N, C-alpha and C positions, 0 to 999 in steps of 0.2 A: 292443230287440230279440235283443241278446245273450245276453241267460236262454233266448227265447225259443225260440231255437237252439239254446240246450244244452238246452233242453225236447227240440222235437223227432231229439234228435241221440239222448236220455237211451232215450227211449220204442223206439228200435232194434236191434232185436239183430240187429246186424252181422255179432258169433262169429260165432254161431245161425245168421244170414243166406251166410253166405261159407263155412263149413260145409256147408252144406246143399248148397251150388249146388258148390262141386267133390266131392261126391258124385252130383251128375245129370246135372255136366258144362257146364252150362249157361252158356255162357264170354258170353255176349252181359249175359247179366245181374252176369258177372262184372264187367266190362266198365263196365257202370255205375257198381258200390260206387267203384270207383276213379277216377272220373268226378267222383262226391261229396265219395271226400275228396280229388281234385284242389281243387275249388270251394267245403269248408271253410277249406281253404286260400287261397283266394282271400279268401273273403270276410271271415279276422281279419287279414290279412295290412291291406288297405284300411280297416278298420274304424281299428287299429288310428293308419293317415296322419291317420284324422280326425277319434280324437282328440288324437292331436298337435298337431297343425294347430288345433286348440281349445282344447287346454292354454298352446300358446304366443301366442296371443291375449292369454289371460286373466293370464296372469303375466303381459303386458310393453302389457297396459293402463295407460292413463290418462286423467284428468278436468281439463280444464283451461274455461277463462270462450271460448273455442273451440267445445266437444266432446269427444268420444273420440279417444282416438288408439292405432291399434293396427295389429295387420300382420293382418289373414285377410283374404281377396282370397275373395269371393262366387260368384263367373264359375267357381270352380276346384272349388269347397264343392260348390256345388251338382251343378255335373260330379260329382264322388266321391261322391255321394250315390249317382247316378242310373245311376251304374256300378256300384254294389253292389248296383241294384235288378235289374240285369242282372244280376248273380249268382246272389240271390238266389231270380228265376225259373226260371235254370237249375235250381236246388238243388231248388227243387220237385220242377220238372217229374222231373226224373231219382228221386226218393224217390217221385214216387206214382204214375210208370209201371213203378220196379222192383219196387215191392206190388204189383202188378194180374200181374207174372209172377210173382211168390214165393208169391202168395195161392192161382193153379193150383195147384199142386207139395206146397207145405206150406199151408194155411189160418190158418197160429196167425199167422204173422207176418202176414195180411194185417188180423185180429182188430184185433192190434194199431197197422194205421198203420192205421185209417178211426178209429180211441180216439180217433186224437187229431187229425182235419182237422177246422177251424169247416165246419161248416154245409158242401158242397162247389166250396165256392171256391180248394181249395188251402191249406195247412200257413202258410202267409207270406204269405197276401193280404191284408194291410192292411200291414205288410211291405212292402209292395213297392208298392201306393195309395200312400202318404206320399212315399219317397223319389222315385217318377218324380218328386213334385211340387215336390220339391228340404225335405221332408221329412225334419224327424228321430226319430224319437218316443223320450219320454225314459222313459219306465216300465217295470217287468218285471214284473209283477204279473198279470197274465191271457194266456192264451195268444190269444185272441181281440180280444183290446186294448191292442197294447204298448205306448202312450200311456198308458197307466195307473196310478196310482204307487200305493200303499201307502194313504196319505190319501185314494185317489178320485177324484183329481186327472187331467187328462188331459195333460201338457206336451207340446209339440214346439216345436222351433226348424224359423221356418223362413224360408231364405236366396233373396232374389227382388235383381234388378239394384239395383228402386228403391223404397219403402215404396208398399207396395199401398196400393190408390185403391179397391178393394172396398169393403164392408161386413163388418168387420171379426166383427161379432158373428153377420152372415146366416154368414156362414163357419165360422165355429167351431159355428153347431151343426148343420150334417150335415157334419162334416164325420170324424167317427167313428162315425159309422150315426144316422139321424135312426128311435127307435121308441120317439118321445108321450112318453118321460120326456127335460129337462132332462140337460143335462151341468157336469161344472165344466170348460170348458173354457179349458188357456192356449196362447194360441197365440203363439209367441217370433218377432215378428219380427228379421228380422237389422239392422232402421233402427230399432228399436224404443228402442235405447240404452241405461240404464242398466237393464230393464228387460231386455235385452236380456242382459248381462252379469251381474246378479242371477240369471238361474236360468239359466245356463252353468258360473256358477258353486255352483249346487246340484247340480244333479248329476255334475258331479268331486266334489266332498265328498259328497254325499250320496248317492247311488247307484253311487257310485264303479265306473264304470266298464272301470276299467286292471284292479280283480279282476277284472273279471266277465270279459275277455277274455281274462287267464292261465287261469283256470280251462278255459273252455271251447278253451282248445290242447290243454291240458290232456288237456284229452276224445279231442281228436280223435289227439292225439296217440296214445289208446289203440285206439281205433281204428285206429288203421294198423297199430300194432300182433297186434289184432287180424284184419288182411285181413294181412298179411304168414307169420301165425303158418297161416292155414288156406287159402291162394291162396299158386299159384307164374305168373309174365307166360308160364309155356305156360297158365295159364286167359283168363285177358283179350286176349294178343298179337295168334292170331284176331283177332279182331271190335273190337279201339280202334280201328283206322284206319276204316273204316266208322262207326262210334257216334260218335264225334268229328268225321267231318264230319256225322252225322247233330242230334247235336245243337245245333251252328251252327248249319245251316241253320231247325232250332227255333224260337231263342234270337230269328231274325232276324224268323222271319213270326211271334213271339210278342210282337217287339217295338211299343209305341203313340209319337209325341212328347210328351213331356211340355207343357205347362202351363205 
């Protein structure tokens, strides 16, 4: 998921957009740029918490005749993932709406945004879907399928309060969309024992999400610098309060209970 967010932010000319908005005195869109920045920091901070707690669980994991012993609260983890879903929904909405506004003034910005919209569902559609279900996608290679890894396998960690009783093969078949072609899906549940820790270790060691997170944070810092260099507080303060209330209402109106 981190690579997908990085891909999206890299495709958008934030410095160019900020400069253009200042010249056109479009304060509403300028305020949205600052909200995108704030939401990006929320995503980074929460994802770091998720990674640190999973790494701590992996480091402290032991196994005996009585089962696995580790410290990871599945209720908390599921809540963290669903909060991240809300963050991504907000980020997606802000970027999409800002793109519509600036494309009316400068079509080049709108064209760049349309190039990264998979289908018409939004930039981070699948990420939101999986997070809302308490799943963390472990891939990093495909804008349309954030769970897909370089080896072609679709990997997710799925957090539930009890072991799932559903047909796992049937769930896996449709989890990432069904187009008639079978996918190599590894939907590993919190209660799957050895397989859960094997997959978690693979993710930490092979995908190296902490390095990805650091890189994403550096990108957002560059984004922050671009805004500071091209916008002033005067550009956004007159609209920021009203826009913040509007975005909070929009986020609530788009929220759906997770399964």
